[in-house]
C-alpha positions as CSV (number, residue, x, y, z in Angstrom):
1,M,-31.3,104.7,7.3
2,K,-33.0,102.7,4.2
3,R,-35.4,104.2,2.0
4,K,-39.0,102.3,1.3
5,P,-39.7,101.4,-2.1
6,A,-42.2,103.0,-4.2
7,D,-43.8,102.7,-7.4
8,L,-41.3,102.6,-10.6
9,D,-38.1,102.8,-8.2
10,V,-35.2,100.9,-9.2
11,V,-34.7,98.1,-6.4
12,E,-32.1,95.3,-6.1
13,V,-32.7,92.2,-4.5
14,T,-30.8,91.5,-1.6
15,A,-30.9,87.2,-1.5
16,D,-31.3,84.6,-3.4
17,L,-34.9,83.9,-3.9
18,P,-36.8,80.6,-4.2
19,C,-38.3,81.8,-7.2
20,G,-34.6,82.0,-9.1
21,I,-34.3,85.2,-8.6
22,V,-30.6,85.9,-7.5
23,E,-29.1,88.5,-5.1
24,G,-27.8,91.7,-6.5
25,A,-30.5,91.1,-9.4
26,R,-32.1,94.8,-10.5
27,G,-35.8,95.2,-11.4
28,T,-38.3,98.3,-11.2
29,I,-41.1,98.6,-8.9
30,V,-44.5,98.6,-10.7
31,D,-47.0,97.7,-8.0
32,V,-46.7,98.4,-4.2
33,R,-48.8,96.5,-1.7
34,P,-48.2,96.7,2.1
35,G,-45.2,94.7,2.6
36,E,-44.9,93.3,-0.5
37,Y,-44.1,94.5,-4.0
38,T,-44.3,93.2,-7.6
39,V,-40.9,93.9,-9.3
40,E,-40.4,93.8,-13.3
41,F,-37.3,92.2,-14.1
42,L,-36.0,93.0,-17.8
43,D,-33.0,91.4,-19.9
44,P,-30.5,93.3,-22.0
45,D,-32.5,93.7,-24.2
46,G,-35.4,95.6,-22.1
47,Y,-37.6,92.7,-22.7
48,T,-39.7,91.3,-19.5
49,I,-38.0,88.3,-17.8
50,G,-41.0,88.3,-15.7
51,L,-43.0,89.5,-12.7
52,F,-42.4,88.2,-9.4
53,E,-43.9,89.2,-5.9
54,I,-40.7,90.0,-3.5
55,S,-41.7,91.0,0.4
56,E,-39.7,94.1,1.3
57,E,-37.5,92.8,3.4
58,H,-35.6,91.1,0.6
59,L,-35.1,94.7,-1.4
60,E,-33.0,97.8,-1.4
61,V,-33.7,101.2,-3.1
62,V,-30.9,101.7,-5.9
63,V,-29.8,105.8,-5.7
64,P,-29.5,106.8,-9.2
65,Y,-26.5,108.3,-10.1
66,V,-27.2,112.3,-10.4
67,S,-24.7,113.6,-13.2
68,H,-23.6,117.3,-13.2
69,V,-23.0,117.4,-16.7
70,M,-25.4,119.3,-18.9
71,T,-27.2,117.2,-21.3
72,A,-29.0,119.8,-23.5
73,R,-27.7,122.6,-24.8
74,E,-29.9,126.4,-25.0
75,E,-29.7,127.7,-28.5
């Protein structure tokens, strides 16, 4: 079952869109409205490319990779 996107989820676009965003592009949900989301896309340096209104049918939540490696050590 596909999870419904929520604020700050990383999502992947599932089809090429008329606004120029291509299938496979990943962005972050920054606003949620019924059936539509504002998604922010960044360039490799972390600068905003743009904010786009995208319907739920064209988005899929990216499941984050969970590492079981300790990232900090208690001293």
